[in-house]
N, C-alpha and C positions, 0 to 999 in steps of 0.2 A: 504494500500500500504506500502510495506517495505521501510525502510529508504535507501536512495542511499548511495553507497560506493564511497569513493574518487577514482577517476580514472575510474569509471564505464562508459562503452561505452553508448553514447546517441543514441538510435535508430532513424533512419531517419523516419520522419512522411511521410505518403503517402497522396497524393492529393486524393480527393474524386473520381476523374476521372481515377486514375491509377489502373492498374491491380496488384494483388498480385502474387508473384512468390513462388511456392512450389515445393519441390522435389517429384517426383512420384516413385523414387526408391533409394535404398542405393547406387547403382552404379552411379546414376546421382549426388548424393551428393559428392562422391569421385572425379568424373570427374570435377565437378565445382571447388572443392578445388584445384585440380591439375592445372587447367587452371588459376585460380586466382594467384597461386604461380608463374606461368611462364609468363603470359601476363596480368598483373593486369590492366593497363590502358584500353586496349580493353574490358576487362570484366566489368569495370565500365560503359563503353559506352553500352555494351550489356545489362546490368541491366537497364539502363535508357531506352533503346529502348524497351525491353520486358515489362517494367512497363507502358509505354506510348502507344506504337503502335505495339503490337505483330502481328497483322493481316494485316500489311502493306506489300505488295509485293515490294521488292527491289532486287538489284543484290546480296545482302547478306542475304536476308530473304525471303523464298518462301515455298509454299506447296510442299511436296514430291508427287511423282506420282506413279501410278500403285498400286501394293500390299502394298507398303510402305506408301501410301497416307492416310491410315486410321488406327487408333488405337482403340482397344476395351477396354475401361475403364469405367465401369458403363455407358455403351452406346457407340455409335460410335462417334469418333471425328476426324477431319482433323488433320493430322500430318504435322507439319512445320519443316523446317530446318533453323537454323541461323548460319551464319559464323561470328565468332567474329572479324576476320580480312579478308580483301578481298583476300590476297595472301596466307594466312596460311591454314593449313589442319584441324584445329579443327572444330568440328561441334556440334551443340546443337539441339537435336530433342525434340520438345515440342508439346503440344496441349493445347487448351484453353477451359475451361468450365466456362461459364458465365464471371465473372471478375477475374478468376484465371488462370494463366499460370502454367502448370505443366511441369517441366523439366523431360522428360521421359528418355532420354539418353544424356550423355555429353561425347563426344569423343575427346580425346586429339590429335587424328590424324584422317585422312579421314576414315570413316567406310567402310568396304569391300562391304556392301550391296549397296552402291551408286557409286562404282567405275565403 
């Protein structure tokens, strides 16, 4: 292990029961970065929610329906939508594969597909 540098960020350790979060696309990475820059506190709450209970149905987290309800990525997966704020227009589309949450699309405003 390399020596630590002064000021180096300490990574948050995950609990054994938590999910990992990974980007499924470069666009999702950009959208995530943009949302963190504009609504940081709700995004930390989003992180906590997605690492602990991503498959819980709530008013701000639910399965998408119809043709949007399934995503094909090395098999079929249910596509979920998470709203970082109850009244905001940002949306995060994700799917879960075992103990990993894959952020497929991160929209800074309401996606046209679900209007």
